[in-house]
VEXMARZA-905826 format. One record per residue (C-alpha): x, y, z. Coordinates in steps of 0.1 Angstrom, whole numbers, padded with zeros to 4 digits, always signed. Layout:
<sites>
XYZ;...
</sites>
This chain:
<sites>
+0018-0123-0240;+0024-0086-0239;+0044-0074-0208;+0062-0043-0195;+0096-0053-0183;+0131-0041-0176;+0165-0059-0174;+0186-0032-0158;+0181-0005-0133;+0176+0031-0144;+0151+0058-0153;+0116+0045-0163;+0117+0060-0198;+0151+0045-0205;+0147+0009-0191;+0110+0000-0192;+0098-0015-0225;+0067-0034-0237;+0073-0066-0256;+0061-0101-0262;+0073-0127-0238;+0063-0164-0232;+0030-0167-0213;+0038-0183-0179;+0022-0216-0167;+0008-0222-0132;+0031-0246-0113;+0022-0266-0082;+0004-0245-0057;+0001-0216-0081;-0026-0199-0101;-0023-0179-0133;-0043-0147-0134;-0055-0129-0166;-0047-0093-0154;-0072-0065-0158;-0055-0037-0138;-0020-0034-0124;-0015-0011-0094;+0016+0010-0092;+0033+0019-0059;+0064+0038-0048;+0081+0005-0040;+0079-0003-0078;+0098+0027-0090;+0123+0024-0062;+0131-0012-0072;+0133-0003-0109;+0155+0028-0103;+0179+0010-0080;+0170+0031-0049;+0163-0002-0031;+0186-0032-0036;+0173-0062-0055;+0182-0090-0079;+0168-0098-0113;+0164-0132-0130;+0171-0122-0167;+0143-0097-0167;+0117-0082-0143;+0080-0076-0149;+0071-0049-0124;+0043-0042-0099;+0031-0062-0069;-0006-0054-0069;-0034-0059-0094;-0068-0074-0101;-0079-0100-0126;-0094-0134-0131;-0078-0168-0125;-0077-0187-0158;-0054-0216-0148;-0047-0235-0116;-0016-0256-0108;-0013-0290-0092;-0028-0291-0057;-0050-0260-0062;-0088-0264-0061;-0100-0265-0097;-0130-0244-0088;-0108-0214-0084;-0106-0210-0122;-0129-0181-0132;-0126-0164-0098;-0121-0126-0096;-0091-0119-0074;-0067-0092-0061;-0030-0099-0060;-0004-0089-0035;+0035-0090-0036;+0033-0107-0070;+0069-0095-0080;+0085-0102-0046;+0113-0126-0054;+0096-0135-0087;+0098-0121-0123;+0060-0123-0130;+0047-0089-0117;+0013-0077-0126;+0022-0053-0155;+0015-0080-0181;-0014-0098-0197;-0009-0127-0173;+0008-0132-0139;+0015-0163-0119;+0015-0163-0081;+0012-0187-0052;-0025-0193-0048;-0026-0175-0014;-0015-0143-0031;-0045-0143-0053;-0074-0133-0030;-0110-0136-0039;-0127-0102-0046;-0160-0100-0027;-0190-0094-0048;-0195-0058-0057;-0158-0049-0053;-0145-0031-0084;-0113-0041-0102;-0100-0006-0094;-0103-0011-0057;-0089-0046-0060;-0058-0033-0078;-0054-0006-0051;-0050-0029-0022;-0019-0051-0018;+0010-0030-0006;-0009+0001+0007;-0037-0017+0025;-0014-0044+0040;+0011-0018+0051;-0017+0002+0068;-0029-0030+0085;+0006-0038+0099;+0011-0002+0111;-0022-0002+0129;-0021-0037+0145;+0015-0048+0150;+0012-0037+0186;-0022-0049+0195;-0059-0041+0189;-0071-0005+0184;-0108-0008+0192;-0118+0022+0212;-0084+0039+0207;-0074+0072+0190;-0052+0070+0159;-0033+0097+0141;-0026+0091+0104;+0000+0114+0088;-0007+0120+0051;-0043+0108+0050;-0047+0114+0013;-0020+0089+0003;-0028+0053-0005;-0014+0039+0028;-0030+0068+0047;-0064+0063+0029;-0065+0026+0039;-0051+0033+0074;-0081+0057+0080;-0106+0033+0067;-0092+0002+0084;-0089+0020+0117;-0125+0031+0115;-0136-0004+0106;-0117-0017+0136;-0134+0007+0160;-0109+0035+0164;-0113+0073+0162;-0090+0088+0136;-0074+0122+0131;-0052+0128+0100;-0029+0155+0088;-0027+0168+0052;-0009+0196+0033;-0038+0212+0015;-0075+0215+0007;-0077+0189-0020;-0060+0163+0001;-0081+0173+0031;-0113+0166+0011;-0099+0131+0001;-0091+0123+0038;-0125+0135+0049;-0142+0113+0023;-0121+0084+0036;-0139+0088+0069;-0114+0107+0092;-0130+0122+0123;-0106+0152+0122;-0086+0165+0092;-0059+0190+0100;-0037+0210+0076;-0004+0207+0093;+0009+0239+0075;-0017+0260+0092;-0013+0277+0126;-0029+0258+0155;-0024+0223+0140;-0009+0209+0172;-0036+0224+0194;-0064+0210+0172;-0048+0175+0175;-0044+0179+0213;-0080+0189+0216;-0090+0158+0196;-0070+0134+0218;-0045+0134+0247;-0037+0097+0242;-0030+0086+0207;-0024+0048+0206;-0009+0049+0171;+0008+0075+0149;+0010+0061+0113;+0039+0081+0099;+0047+0088+0063;+0077+0112+0069;+0094+0106+0102;+0121+0131+0095;+0097+0160+0089;+0071+0151+0115;+0089+0136+0145;+0088+0168+0165;+0050+0169+0161;+0046+0132+0168;+0066+0135+0201;+0046+0165+0211;+0015+0143+0210;+0030+0111+0223;+0022+0094+0256;+0037+0063+0272;+0013+0041+0252;+0019+0058+0219;+0036+0038+0191;+0049+0059+0163;+0050+0036+0132;+0068+0047+0101;+0065+0029+0068;+0083+0053+0043;+0119+0065+0040;+0108+0100+0027;+0134+0127+0027;+0166+0127+0048;+0170+0104+0078;+0159+0121+0110;+0183+0130+0138;+0168+0110+0167;+0162+0133+0198;+0169+0106+0223;+0161+0127+0254;+0127+0138+0239;+0119+0102+0231;+0128+0091+0266;+0107+0120+0281;+0077+0109+0260;+0083+0072+0270;+0072+0064+0234;+0079+0035+0211;+0092+0037+0175;+0083+0009+0150;+0094+0005+0114;+0074-0014+0088;+0085-0029+0055;+0062-0056+0041;+0090-0078+0027;+0102-0086+0062;+0067-0091+0079;+0062-0128+0089;+0038-0147+0067;+0012-0153+0094;+0008-0115+0099;+0006-0110+0061;-0022-0136+0059;-0040-0119+0089;-0038-0086+0070;-0054-0102+0039;-0082-0118+0059;-0090-0085+0077;-0088-0065+0045;-0113-0089+0028;-0136-0086+0059;-0135-0048+0055;-0143-0051+0018;-0173-0073+0025;-0186-0048+0049;-0181-0019+0025;-0156-0002+0047;-0130+0004+0020;-0133+0027-0010;-0113+0038-0041;-0090+0067-0043;-0091+0088-0075;-0079+0066-0104;-0053+0076-0129;-0052+0052-0159;-0024+0044-0182;-0024+0017-0210;+0003-0009-0208;+0023+0008-0236;+0027+0038-0212;+0038+0018-0182;+0069+0039-0179;+0048+0071-0177;+0026+0054-0150;+0057+0048-0129;+0069+0083-0134;+0035+0097-0123;+0039+0078-0090;+0075+0089-0087;+0064+0126-0091;+0037+0123-0064;+0004+0118-0082;-0025+0122-0058;-0047+0092-0060;-0040+0057-0074;-0022+0050-0106;-0031+0019-0125;-0020+0003-0157;-0048-0012-0179;-0041-0045-0196;-0054-0051-0231;
</sites>
């Protein structure tokens, strides 16, 4: 099969190559998926570049997320799953068979049936972003009837955090850095969109809510002062990205706000919570609550360029198309 892969850390253009490798077989409890689209996330380029630690078994096919069709089931898997359209999550976590290849093999629970009417593009966009958003929103309890602030509502995690929060019964405000991103966040369903670079941003957020239950934070170092200005004793500030320099923690201000800080990285989330996220995401898909971001397509041969686009901050979702 054709696959994008790398066998050392480094710049995408220097280490990612496309070549023929042996097509994997589904082992016990596994399914093999004929990939259609491979979704690219910041975690993928960080692993490839060496920004985050990791080990390789001879070579690594990148990307955790994707969509495709099951074409082989392993021992112990219901044979009726063959032919099923699915979305994949964490395919490359501790395994070499990521989604940037014609076929990927995953434990059957990591190939989730796509509800009827759900596009391959949306399926390939879920995984890391949607599951991260779910964890940020629900790790500290239900949010029905609560107010939520999503920082960076035009990003993939922010997009799904807005939509899942709305689906779960919350009111949602979001911050963005410009008009284009504001339009994306509004289309996602945010009740209030605020350009944080404009005067009066804090006042507009305070007018929206005096009791945010969650702040889903993309850049804690840059935004902590704003978050603390909005925090109450029941606010949980949840950060999922290590963007920019580490913040200096203002201990007295955190104490004064009586707020809580939570940090989220999917690889350490217990399996039952990951499975709950998958179930809730599929429920939201079936109800039509989730939508695509703008899609940027790259053929498999340009997988390195796809990763570079994400690394450079492409607005929307970058996917690799499989032949």
